[in-house]
PQR file of N, CA, C, O and H, with PARSE charges and radii, in Angstrom:
ATOM      1  N   UNK A   1       7.293  13.254 -11.265 -0.4000 1.5000
ATOM      2  CA  UNK A   1       6.222  12.869 -10.290 -0.0000 2.0000
ATOM      3  C   UNK A   1       6.242  12.379  -9.016  0.5500 1.7000
ATOM      4  O   UNK A   1       7.144  11.591  -8.728 -0.5500 1.4000
ATOM      5  N   UNK A   2       5.350  12.714  -8.111 -0.4000 1.5000
ATOM      6  CA  UNK A   2       5.087  12.711  -6.577 -0.0000 2.0000
ATOM      7  C   UNK A   2       3.938  11.895  -6.424  0.5500 1.7000
ATOM      8  O   UNK A   2       2.830  12.408  -6.584 -0.5500 1.4000
ATOM      9  H   UNK A   2       4.618  13.354  -8.345  0.4000 1.0000
ATOM     10  N   UNK A   3       4.072  10.449  -6.077 -0.4000 1.5000
ATOM     11  CA  UNK A   3       3.608   9.683  -4.410 -0.0000 2.0000
ATOM     12  C   UNK A   3       3.349   9.950  -3.250  0.5500 1.7000
ATOM     13  O   UNK A   3       4.157   9.829  -2.329 -0.5500 1.4000
ATOM     14  H   UNK A   3       4.972  10.032  -5.947  0.4000 1.0000
ATOM     15  N   UNK A   4       1.777  10.492  -3.101 -0.4000 1.5000
ATOM     16  CA  UNK A   4       1.550  10.592  -1.674 -0.0000 2.0000
ATOM     17  C   UNK A   4       0.924   9.867  -0.776  0.5500 1.7000
ATOM     18  O   UNK A   4      -0.280   9.801  -1.022 -0.5500 1.4000
ATOM     19  H   UNK A   4       1.121  10.590  -3.849  0.4000 1.0000
ATOM     20  N   UNK A   5       1.211   9.365   0.053 -0.4000 1.5000
ATOM     21  CA  UNK A   5       0.086   8.586   0.774 -0.0000 2.0000
ATOM     22  C   UNK A   5      -0.457   9.277   2.553  0.5500 1.7000
ATOM     23  O   UNK A   5      -0.065   9.240   3.719 -0.5500 1.4000
ATOM     24  H   UNK A   5       2.189   9.419   0.253  0.4000 1.0000
ATOM     25  N   UNK A   6      -1.402   9.763   1.861 -0.4000 1.5000
ATOM     26  CA  UNK A   6      -2.085  10.967   3.159 -0.0000 2.0000
ATOM     27  C   UNK A   6      -1.771  11.228   3.044  0.5500 1.7000
ATOM     28  O   UNK A   6      -0.807  11.045   2.300 -0.5500 1.4000
ATOM     29  H   UNK A   6      -1.721   9.793   0.913  0.4000 1.0000
ATOM     30  N   UNK A   7      -2.303  12.623   3.965 -0.4000 1.5000
ATOM     31  CA  UNK A   7      -2.346  14.608   3.439 -0.0000 2.0000
ATOM     32  C   UNK A   7      -2.156  13.950   4.817  0.5500 1.7000
ATOM     33  O   UNK A   7      -3.043  13.194   5.213 -0.5500 1.4000
ATOM     34  H   UNK A   7      -3.087  12.773   4.568  0.4000 1.0000
ATOM     35  N   UNK A   8      -1.007  14.189   5.623 -0.4000 1.5000
ATOM     36  CA  UNK A   8      -1.520  14.206   7.890 -0.0000 2.0000
ATOM     37  C   UNK A   8      -1.419  15.221   7.686  0.5500 1.7000
ATOM     38  O   UNK A   8      -1.587  15.655   8.826 -0.5500 1.4000
ATOM     39  H   UNK A   8      -0.287  14.804   5.301  0.4000 1.0000
ATOM     40  N   UNK A   9      -1.153  16.652   6.674 -0.4000 1.5000
ATOM     41  CA  UNK A   9      -0.618  18.601   7.958 -0.0000 2.0000
ATOM     42  C   UNK A   9      -0.598  18.904   6.872  0.5500 1.7000
ATOM     43  O   UNK A   9      -1.490  18.341   6.237 -0.5500 1.4000
ATOM     44  H   UNK A   9      -1.016  16.300   5.748  0.4000 1.0000
ATOM     45  N   UNK A  10       0.001  19.544   6.308 -0.4000 1.5000
ATOM     46  CA  UNK A  10      -0.026  21.299   5.726 -0.0000 2.0000
ATOM     47  C   UNK A  10       1.296  21.005   4.814  0.5500 1.7000
ATOM     48  O   UNK A  10       1.260  21.205   3.599 -0.5500 1.4000
ATOM     49  H   UNK A  10       0.725  20.002   6.825  0.4000 1.0000
ATOM     50  N   UNK A  11       2.500  20.504   5.493 -0.4000 1.5000
ATOM     51  CA  UNK A  11       3.602  20.291   4.592 -0.0000 2.0000
ATOM     52  C   UNK A  11       3.386  19.071   3.566  0.5500 1.7000
ATOM     53  O   UNK A  11       3.913  19.212   2.462 -0.5500 1.4000
ATOM     54  H   UNK A  11       2.529  20.342   6.480  0.4000 1.0000
ATOM     55  N   UNK A  12       2.878  18.236   3.741 -0.4000 1.5000
ATOM     56  CA  UNK A  12       2.662  17.724   2.979 -0.0000 2.0000
ATOM     57  C   UNK A  12       1.305  18.185   1.305  0.5500 1.7000
ATOM     58  O   UNK A  12       1.097  17.767   0.167 -0.5500 1.4000
ATOM     59  H   UNK A  12       2.451  18.122   4.638  0.4000 1.0000
ATOM     60  N   UNK A  13       0.956  18.884   1.920 -0.4000 1.5000
ATOM     61  CA  UNK A  13       0.036  19.629   0.775 -0.0000 2.0000
ATOM     62  C   UNK A  13       0.554  20.172   0.410  0.5500 1.7000
ATOM     63  O   UNK A  13       0.187  20.156  -0.765 -0.5500 1.4000
ATOM     64  H   UNK A  13       1.126  19.223   2.845  0.4000 1.0000
ATOM     65  N   UNK A  14       1.636  21.083   0.524 -0.4000 1.5000
ATOM     66  CA  UNK A  14       2.613  22.403   0.150 -0.0000 2.0000
ATOM     67  C   UNK A  14       2.612  21.588  -1.097  0.5500 1.7000
ATOM     68  O   UNK A  14       2.103  21.804  -2.197 -0.5500 1.4000
ATOM     69  H   UNK A  14       1.934  21.097   1.478  0.4000 1.0000
ATOM     70  N   UNK A  15       3.496  20.343  -0.517 -0.4000 1.5000
ATOM     71  CA  UNK A  15       4.063  19.998  -1.162 -0.0000 2.0000
ATOM     72  C   UNK A  15       3.745  19.680  -2.566  0.5500 1.7000
ATOM     73  O   UNK A  15       4.544  19.822  -3.492 -0.5500 1.4000
ATOM     74  H   UNK A  15       3.909  20.168   0.377  0.4000 1.0000
ATOM     75  N   UNK A  16       2.024  19.058  -2.723 -0.4000 1.5000
ATOM     76  CA  UNK A  16       1.716  18.119  -3.592 -0.0000 2.0000
ATOM     77  C   UNK A  16       1.811  19.140  -4.115  0.5500 1.7000
ATOM     78  O   UNK A  16       2.590  19.068  -5.066 -0.5500 1.4000
ATOM     79  H   UNK A  16       1.375  18.943  -1.970  0.4000 1.0000
ATOM     80  N   UNK A  17       0.994  21.028  -3.830 -0.4000 1.5000
ATOM     81  CA  UNK A  17       0.476  21.948  -3.952 -0.0000 2.0000
ATOM     82  C   UNK A  17       1.753  22.266  -5.776  0.5500 1.7000
ATOM     83  O   UNK A  17       1.558  22.418  -6.981 -0.5500 1.4000
ATOM     84  H   UNK A  17       0.362  21.087  -3.057  0.4000 1.0000
ATOM     85  N   UNK A  18       3.400  22.180  -4.464 -0.4000 1.5000
ATOM     86  CA  UNK A  18       4.274  23.014  -5.282 -0.0000 2.0000
ATOM     87  C   UNK A  18       4.887  21.846  -6.819  0.5500 1.7000
ATOM     88  O   UNK A  18       5.794  22.080  -7.619 -0.5500 1.4000
ATOM     89  H   UNK A  18       3.559  22.056  -3.484  0.4000 1.0000
ATOM     90  N   UNK A  19       3.790  20.404  -6.723 -0.4000 1.5000
ATOM     91  CA  UNK A  19       4.860  19.327  -7.438 -0.0000 2.0000
ATOM     92  C   UNK A  19       3.554  19.575  -9.025  0.5500 1.7000
ATOM     93  O   UNK A  19       3.815  19.180 -10.161 -0.5500 1.4000
ATOM     94  H   UNK A  19       3.054  20.214  -6.073  0.4000 1.0000
ATOM     95  N   UNK A  20       2.040  20.410  -8.564 -0.4000 1.5000
ATOM     96  CA  UNK A  20       1.170  19.830  -9.678 -0.0000 2.0000
ATOM     97  C   UNK A  20       1.056  21.559  -9.574  0.5500 1.7000
ATOM     98  O   UNK A  20       0.014  22.043  -9.132 -0.5500 1.4000
ATOM     99  H   UNK A  20       1.828  20.731  -7.641  0.4000 1.0000
ATOM    100  N   UNK A  21       2.251  22.498 -10.032 -0.4000 1.5000
ATOM    101  CA  UNK A  21       1.987  24.436  -9.932 -0.0000 2.0000
ATOM    102  C   UNK A  21       3.550  24.168 -10.954  0.5500 1.7000
ATOM    103  O   UNK A  21       4.118  25.182 -11.358 -0.5500 1.4000
ATOM    104  H   UNK A  21       3.097  22.104 -10.391  0.4000 1.0000
ATOM    105  N   UNK A  22       4.166  22.735 -11.317 -0.4000 1.5000
ATOM    106  CA  UNK A  22       5.392  22.661 -11.366 -0.0000 2.0000
ATOM    107  C   UNK A  22       4.948  21.628 -12.937  0.5500 1.7000
ATOM    108  O   UNK A  22       5.563  21.502 -13.996 -0.5500 1.4000
ATOM    109  H   UNK A  22       3.704  21.910 -10.989  0.4000 1.0000
ATOM    110  N   UNK A  23       3.498  20.974 -12.415 -0.4000 1.5000
ATOM    111  CA  UNK A  23       3.122  20.233 -13.844 -0.0000 2.0000
ATOM    112  C   UNK A  23       3.475  19.180 -13.839  0.5500 1.7000
ATOM    113  O   UNK A  23       3.713  18.538 -14.861 -0.5500 1.4000
ATOM    114  H   UNK A  23       2.998  21.076 -11.555  0.4000 1.0000
ATOM    115  N   UNK A  24       3.638  18.590 -12.208 -0.4000 1.5000
ATOM    116  CA  UNK A  24       4.060  16.601 -12.327 -0.0000 2.0000
ATOM    117  C   UNK A  24       3.338  16.381 -12.147  0.5500 1.7000
ATOM    118  O   UNK A  24       2.652  16.946 -11.296 -0.5500 1.4000
ATOM    119  H   UNK A  24       3.445  19.112 -11.377  0.4000 1.0000
ATOM    120  N   UNK A  25       2.959  15.335 -12.870 -0.4000 1.5000
ATOM    121  CA  UNK A  25       2.130  13.936 -11.795 -0.0000 2.0000
ATOM    122  C   UNK A  25       1.955  13.685 -10.543  0.5500 1.7000
ATOM    123  O   UNK A  25       2.931  13.135 -10.031 -0.5500 1.4000
ATOM    124  H   UNK A  25       3.517  14.875 -13.561  0.4000 1.0000
ATOM    125  N   UNK A  26       0.889  13.919  -9.699 -0.4000 1.5000
ATOM    126  CA  UNK A  26       0.580  13.827  -8.096 -0.0000 2.0000
ATOM    127  C   UNK A  26      -0.127  12.445  -8.523  0.5500 1.7000
ATOM    128  O   UNK A  26      -0.833  12.301  -9.522 -0.5500 1.4000
ATOM    129  H   UNK A  26       0.097  14.366 -10.114  0.4000 1.0000
ATOM    130  N   UNK A  27       0.192  11.470  -7.589 -0.4000 1.5000
ATOM    131  CA  UNK A  27      -0.147   9.630  -7.623 -0.0000 2.0000
ATOM    132  C   UNK A  27      -1.189  10.695  -5.949  0.5500 1.7000
ATOM    133  O   UNK A  27      -0.818  11.463  -5.061 -0.5500 1.4000
ATOM    134  H   UNK A  27       0.765  11.586  -6.778  0.4000 1.0000
ATOM    135  N   UNK A  28      -2.536  10.071  -6.374 -0.4000 1.5000
ATOM    136  CA  UNK A  28      -2.563  10.383  -4.466 -0.0000 2.0000
ATOM    137  C   UNK A  28      -2.602   8.658  -3.677  0.5500 1.7000
ATOM    138  O   UNK A  28      -2.564   7.563  -4.240 -0.5500 1.4000
ATOM    139  H   UNK A  28      -2.837   9.447  -7.095  0.4000 1.0000
ATOM    140  N   UNK A  29      -2.674   8.927  -2.480 -0.4000 1.5000
ATOM    141  CA  UNK A  29      -2.437   7.008  -1.998 -0.0000 2.0000
ATOM    142  C   UNK A  29      -3.392   6.700  -1.091  0.5500 1.7000
ATOM    143  O   UNK A  29      -2.687   6.944  -0.112 -0.5500 1.4000
ATOM    144  H   UNK A  29      -2.705   9.816  -2.023  0.4000 1.0000
ATOM    145  N   UNK A  30      -4.411   6.367  -0.623 -0.4000 1.5000
ATOM    146  CA  UNK A  30      -4.620   6.102   0.922 -0.0000 2.0000
ATOM    147  C   UNK A  30      -5.223   7.772   0.897  0.5500 1.7000
ATOM    148  O   UNK A  30      -4.535   8.436   1.671 -0.5500 1.4000
ATOM    149  H   UNK A  30      -4.984   6.168  -1.418  0.4000 1.0000
ATOM    150  N   UNK A  31      -6.190   8.525   0.299 -0.4000 1.5000
ATOM    151  CA  UNK A  31      -6.247   9.995   0.594 -0.0000 2.0000
ATOM    152  C   UNK A  31      -7.694   9.762   1.383  0.5500 1.7000
ATOM    153  O   UNK A  31      -8.420   8.770   1.314 -0.5500 1.4000
ATOM    154  H   UNK A  31      -6.749   7.985  -0.330  0.4000 1.0000
ATOM    155  N   UNK A  32      -7.890  10.977   2.150 -0.4000 1.5000
ATOM    156  CA  UNK A  32      -9.448  11.228   2.589 -0.0000 2.0000
ATOM    157  C   UNK A  32     -10.144  11.281   0.575  0.5500 1.7000
ATOM    158  O   UNK A  32      -9.531  11.350  -0.491 -0.5500 1.4000
ATOM    159  H   UNK A  32      -7.300  11.783   2.206  0.4000 1.0000
ATOM    160  N   UNK A  33     -11.552  11.210   0.893 -0.4000 1.5000
ATOM    161  CA  UNK A  33     -12.533  11.825   0.219 -0.0000 2.0000
ATOM    162  C   UNK A  33     -11.935  13.325  -0.411  0.5500 1.7000
ATOM    163  O   UNK A  33     -11.121  13.350  -1.334 -0.5500 1.4000
ATOM    164  H   UNK A  33     -12.049  11.154   1.759  0.4000 1.0000
ATOM    165  N   UNK A  34     -12.450  14.494   0.215 -0.4000 1.5000
ATOM    166  CA  UNK A  34     -12.209  15.737   0.179 -0.0000 2.0000
ATOM    167  C   UNK A  34     -10.834  15.678  -0.171  0.5500 1.7000
ATOM    168  O   UNK A  34     -10.615  15.840  -1.371 -0.5500 1.4000
ATOM    169  H   UNK A  34     -13.111  14.473   0.965  0.4000 1.0000
ATOM    170  N   UNK A  35      -9.713  15.462   0.665 -0.4000 1.5000
ATOM    171  CA  UNK A  35      -9.031  15.817  -0.203 -0.0000 2.0000
ATOM    172  C   UNK A  35      -8.358  15.725  -1.578  0.5500 1.7000
ATOM    173  O   UNK A  35      -7.640  16.623  -2.018 -0.5500 1.4000
ATOM    174  H   UNK A  35      -9.891  15.331   1.640  0.4000 1.0000
ATOM    175  N   UNK A  36      -8.643  14.536  -2.261 -0.4000 1.5000
ATOM    176  CA  UNK A  36      -9.662  13.514  -3.572 -0.0000 2.0000
ATOM    177  C   UNK A  36      -9.899  14.608  -4.462  0.5500 1.7000
ATOM    178  O   UNK A  36      -9.510  14.638  -5.630 -0.5500 1.4000
ATOM    179  H   UNK A  36      -9.227  13.806  -1.904  0.4000 1.0000
ATOM    180  N   UNK A  37     -10.643  15.640  -3.794 -0.4000 1.5000
ATOM    181  CA  UNK A  37     -11.486  16.448  -4.350 -0.0000 2.0000
ATOM    182  C   UNK A  37     -10.975  18.258  -4.307  0.5500 1.7000
ATOM    183  O   UNK A  37     -11.460  19.163  -4.985 -0.5500 1.4000
ATOM    184  H   UNK A  37     -10.959  15.615  -2.845  0.4000 1.0000
ATOM    185  N   UNK A  38     -10.225  18.322  -3.614 -0.4000 1.5000
ATOM    186  CA  UNK A  38      -9.829  19.206  -3.289 -0.0000 2.0000
ATOM    187  C   UNK A  38      -8.273  19.299  -4.342  0.5500 1.7000
ATOM    188  O   UNK A  38      -7.913  20.448  -4.594 -0.5500 1.4000
ATOM    189  H   UNK A  38      -9.831  17.587  -3.063  0.4000 1.0000
ATOM    190  N   UNK A  39      -7.274  17.977  -5.008 -0.4000 1.5000
ATOM    191  CA  UNK A  39      -6.387  18.517  -6.011 -0.0000 2.0000
ATOM    192  C   UNK A  39      -7.120  18.088  -6.578  0.5500 1.7000
ATOM    193  O   UNK A  39      -7.645  19.191  -6.731 -0.5500 1.4000
ATOM    194  H   UNK A  39      -7.567  17.043  -4.803  0.4000 1.0000
ATOM    195  N   UNK A  40      -7.771  17.436  -7.131 -0.4000 1.5000
ATOM    196  CA  UNK A  40      -8.668  16.837  -8.202 -0.0000 2.0000
ATOM    197  C   UNK A  40      -8.999  18.546  -8.922  0.5500 1.7000
ATOM    198  O   UNK A  40      -8.713  18.781 -10.096 -0.5500 1.4000
ATOM    199  H   UNK A  40      -7.345  16.540  -7.007  0.4000 1.0000
ATOM    200  N   UNK A  41      -9.544  19.467  -8.127 -0.4000 1.5000
ATOM    201  CA  UNK A  41      -9.820  20.594  -8.768 -0.0000 2.0000
ATOM    202  C   UNK A  41      -9.007  21.074  -9.147  0.5500 1.7000
ATOM    203  O   UNK A  41      -8.811  21.236 -10.352 -0.5500 1.4000
ATOM    204  H   UNK A  41      -9.776  19.276  -7.173  0.4000 1.0000
ATOM    205  N   UNK A  42      -8.098  21.545  -8.030 -0.4000 1.5000
ATOM    206  CA  UNK A  42      -6.292  22.341  -8.902 -0.0000 2.0000
ATOM    207  C   UNK A  42      -5.762  22.118  -9.426  0.5500 1.7000
ATOM    208  O   UNK A  42      -4.992  22.902  -9.980 -0.5500 1.4000
ATOM    209  H   UNK A  42      -8.257  21.413  -7.052  0.4000 1.0000
ATOM    210  N   UNK A  43      -5.810  20.602  -9.667 -0.4000 1.5000
ATOM    211  CA  UNK A  43      -4.751  19.794 -10.329 -0.0000 2.0000
ATOM    212  C   UNK A  43      -4.813  18.921 -11.195  0.5500 1.7000
ATOM    213  O   UNK A  43      -3.878  18.415 -11.815 -0.5500 1.4000
ATOM    214  H   UNK A  43      -6.436  19.965  -9.217  0.4000 1.0000
ATOM    215  N   UNK A  44      -6.281  18.641 -11.297 -0.4000 1.5000
ATOM    216  CA  UNK A  44      -7.419  18.216 -13.082 -0.0000 2.0000
ATOM    217  C   UNK A  44      -6.595  16.630 -13.752  0.5500 1.7000
ATOM    218  O   UNK A  44      -6.320  15.874 -12.820 -0.5500 1.4000
ATOM    219  H   UNK A  44      -7.041  19.052 -10.794  0.4000 1.0000
ATOM    220  N   UNK A  45      -6.387  16.341 -14.472 -0.4000 1.5000
ATOM    221  CA  UNK A  45      -5.687  15.747 -15.044 -0.0000 2.0000
ATOM    222  C   UNK A  45      -3.925  15.114 -14.374  0.5500 1.7000
ATOM    223  O   UNK A  45      -3.333  14.221 -14.981 -0.5500 1.4000
ATOM    224  H   UNK A  45      -6.610  16.955 -15.229  0.4000 1.0000
ATOM    225  N   UNK A  46      -3.338  15.761 -13.096 -0.4000 1.5000
ATOM    226  CA  UNK A  46      -2.527  15.710 -12.949 -0.0000 2.0000
ATOM    227  C   UNK A  46      -2.827  14.287 -11.986  0.5500 1.7000
ATOM    228  O   UNK A  46      -2.407  13.131 -11.918 -0.5500 1.4000
ATOM    229  H   UNK A  46      -3.819  16.486 -12.603  0.4000 1.0000
ATOM    230  N   UNK A  47      -3.576  14.941 -11.474 -0.4000 1.5000
ATOM    231  CA  UNK A  47      -4.226  13.732  -9.672 -0.0000 2.0000
ATOM    232  C   UNK A  47      -4.483  12.420 -10.553  0.5500 1.7000
ATOM    233  O   UNK A  47      -5.028  12.254 -11.645 -0.5500 1.4000
ATOM    234  H   UNK A  47      -3.917  15.880 -11.529  0.4000 1.0000
ATOM    235  N   UNK A  48      -3.800  11.454  -9.532 -0.4000 1.5000
ATOM    236  CA  UNK A  48      -4.097  10.386  -9.548 -0.0000 2.0000
ATOM    237  C   UNK A  48      -4.980  10.145  -7.838  0.5500 1.7000
ATOM    238  O   UNK A  48      -4.983  10.888  -6.857 -0.5500 1.4000
ATOM    239  H   UNK A  48      -3.358  11.589  -8.646  0.4000 1.0000
ATOM    240  N   UNK A  49      -5.448   9.207  -7.996 -0.4000 1.5000
ATOM    241  CA  UNK A  49      -5.628   8.075  -6.883 -0.0000 2.0000
ATOM    242  C   UNK A  49      -5.854   6.954  -6.851  0.5500 1.7000
ATOM    243  O   UNK A  49      -6.781   6.630  -7.594 -0.5500 1.4000
ATOM    244  H   UNK A  49      -5.446   8.603  -8.793  0.4000 1.0000
ATOM    245  N   UNK A  50      -5.243   5.894  -6.100 -0.4000 1.5000
ATOM    246  CA  UNK A  50      -4.802   4.302  -6.039 -0.0000 2.0000
ATOM    247  C   UNK A  50      -5.296   4.554  -3.702  0.5500 1.7000
ATOM    248  O   UNK A  50      -5.203   5.306  -2.732 -0.5500 1.4000
ATOM    249  H   UNK A  50      -4.490   6.158  -5.497  0.4000 1.0000
ATOM    250  N   UNK A  51      -5.812   3.131  -4.228 -0.4000 1.5000
ATOM    251  CA  UNK A  51      -6.748   2.471  -2.799 -0.0000 2.0000
ATOM    252  C   UNK A  51      -4.775   2.482  -2.135  0.5500 1.7000
ATOM    253  O   UNK A  51      -4.151   3.109  -1.279 -0.5500 1.4000
ATOM    254  H   UNK A  51      -5.887   2.520  -5.016  0.4000 1.0000
ATOM    255  N   UNK A  52      -4.430   1.303  -3.242 -0.4000 1.5000
ATOM    256  CA  UNK A  52      -3.325   0.509  -2.175 -0.0000 2.0000
ATOM    257  C   UNK A  52      -1.672   1.311  -3.309  0.5500 1.7000
ATOM    258  O   UNK A  52      -1.507   2.288  -4.040 -0.5500 1.4000
ATOM    259  H   UNK A  52      -4.937   0.794  -3.938  0.4000 1.0000
ATOM    260  N   UNK A  53      -0.686  -0.042  -2.725 -0.4000 1.5000
ATOM    261  CA  UNK A  53       0.465   0.638  -3.275 -0.0000 2.0000
ATOM    262  C   UNK A  53       0.989   0.354  -5.109  0.5500 1.7000
ATOM    263  O   UNK A  53       1.592   0.972  -5.987 -0.5500 1.4000
ATOM    264  H   UNK A  53      -0.821  -0.836  -2.132  0.4000 1.0000
ATOM    265  N   UNK A  54       0.286  -1.008  -4.921 -0.4000 1.5000
ATOM    266  CA  UNK A  54      -0.240  -1.867  -6.131 -0.0000 2.0000
ATOM    267  C   UNK A  54      -0.508  -1.294  -6.950  0.5500 1.7000
ATOM    268  O   UNK A  54      -0.341  -1.747  -8.083 -0.5500 1.4000
ATOM    269  H   UNK A  54      -0.204  -1.510  -4.208  0.4000 1.0000
ATOM    270  N   UNK A  55      -1.149   0.203  -6.703 -0.4000 1.5000
ATOM    271  CA  UNK A  55      -1.970  -0.031  -7.591 -0.0000 2.0000
ATOM    272  C   UNK A  55      -1.495   1.858  -7.645  0.5500 1.7000
ATOM    273  O   UNK A  55      -1.485   2.743  -8.500 -0.5500 1.4000
ATOM    274  H   UNK A  55      -1.285   0.571  -5.784  0.4000 1.0000
ATOM    275  N   UNK A  56      -1.213   1.751  -6.438 -0.4000 1.5000
ATOM    276  CA  UNK A  56      -0.030   3.890  -7.630 -0.0000 2.0000
ATOM    277  C   UNK A  56       1.058   2.442  -8.149  0.5500 1.7000
ATOM    278  O   UNK A  56       0.337   1.665  -8.774 -0.5500 1.4000
ATOM    279  H   UNK A  56      -1.221   1.032  -5.743  0.4000 1.0000
ATOM    280  N   UNK A  57       2.418   1.937  -8.070 -0.4000 1.5000
ATOM    281  CA  UNK A  57       3.017   1.164  -8.889 -0.0000 2.0000
ATOM    282  C   UNK A  57       2.111   0.896 -10.559  0.5500 1.7000
ATOM    283  O   UNK A  57       2.458   0.782 -11.735 -0.5500 1.4000
ATOM    284  H   UNK A  57       3.005   2.568  -7.562  0.4000 1.0000
ATOM    285  N   UNK A  58       1.130   0.890  -9.981 -0.4000 1.5000
ATOM    286  CA  UNK A  58       0.046   0.369 -11.519 -0.0000 2.0000
ATOM    287  C   UNK A  58       0.065   1.486 -12.975  0.5500 1.7000
ATOM    288  O   UNK A  58       0.289   1.456 -14.185 -0.5500 1.4000
ATOM    289  H   UNK A  58       0.848   0.982  -9.026  0.4000 1.0000
ATOM    290  N   UNK A  59      -0.507   2.837 -11.420 -0.4000 1.5000
ATOM    291  CA  UNK A  59      -0.542   4.770 -11.977 -0.0000 2.0000
ATOM    292  C   UNK A  59       0.582   4.641 -13.154  0.5500 1.7000
ATOM    293  O   UNK A  59       0.586   4.441 -14.368 -0.5500 1.4000
ATOM    294  H   UNK A  59      -0.689   2.862 -10.437  0.4000 1.0000
ATOM    295  N   UNK A  60       1.995   4.978 -11.611 -0.4000 1.5000
ATOM    296  CA  UNK A  60       2.821   5.255 -11.912 -0.0000 2.0000
ATOM    297  C   UNK A  60       3.557   4.835 -13.833  0.5500 1.7000
ATOM    298  O   UNK A  60       3.905   5.651 -14.686 -0.5500 1.4000
ATOM    299  H   UNK A  60       1.992   5.140 -10.625  0.4000 1.0000
ATOM    300  N   UNK A  61       3.554   3.401 -13.909 -0.4000 1.5000
ATOM    301  CA  UNK A  61       3.879   2.721 -14.830 -0.0000 2.0000
ATOM    302  C   UNK A  61       3.470   3.060 -16.002  0.5500 1.7000
ATOM    303  O   UNK A  61       4.187   3.195 -16.994 -0.5500 1.4000
ATOM    304  H   UNK A  61       3.271   2.737 -13.216  0.4000 1.0000
ATOM    305  N   UNK A  62       1.947   3.260 -15.921 -0.4000 1.5000
ATOM    306  CA  UNK A  62       1.722   3.923 -17.367 -0.0000 2.0000
ATOM    307  C   UNK A  62       1.045   5.120 -17.263  0.5500 1.7000
ATOM    308  O   UNK A  62      -0.081   5.547 -17.516 -0.5500 1.4000
ATOM    309  H   UNK A  62       1.364   3.150 -15.115  0.4000 1.0000
ATOM    310  N   UNK A  63       1.587   5.333 -17.026 -0.4000 1.5000
ATOM    311  CA  UNK A  63       2.123   7.174 -17.329 -0.0000 2.0000
ATOM    312  C   UNK A  63       3.437   7.622 -16.897  0.5500 1.7000
ATOM    313  O   UNK A  63       3.770   8.649 -16.307 -0.5500 1.4000
ATOM    314  H   UNK A  63       2.502   4.986 -16.820  0.4000 1.0000
ATOM    315  N   UNK A  64       4.514   6.044 -17.568 -0.4000 1.5000
ATOM    316  CA  UNK A  64       6.294   6.242 -17.148 -0.0000 2.0000
ATOM    317  C   UNK A  64       5.610   5.946 -19.248  0.5500 1.7000
ATOM    318  O   UNK A  64       5.932   6.768 -20.106 -0.5500 1.4000
ATOM    319  H   UNK A  64       4.244   5.210 -18.048  0.4000 1.0000
ATOM    320  N   UNK A  65       5.290   5.489 -19.375 -0.4000 1.5000
ATOM    321  CA  UNK A  65       5.854   4.498 -20.694 -0.0000 2.0000
ATOM    322  C   UNK A  65       4.178   5.274 -22.048  0.5500 1.7000
ATOM    323  O   UNK A  65       4.085   4.872 -23.208 -0.5500 1.4000
ATOM    324  H   UNK A  65       5.029   4.821 -18.677  0.4000 1.0000
TER
END
């Protein structure tokens, strides 16, 4: 599982893409609408979005249980 805080550049985007390729869940924290749309298109149900760190933790806990 990967939690990403805003995609600031190509390095972060490639890390997310590699996680999705490996079938890992990704939580996008504070991501732009464009970034969310792109990663949900390629990752589908593996991509989750959160607006706050607490929400990201809730998502991780739900996915682990």
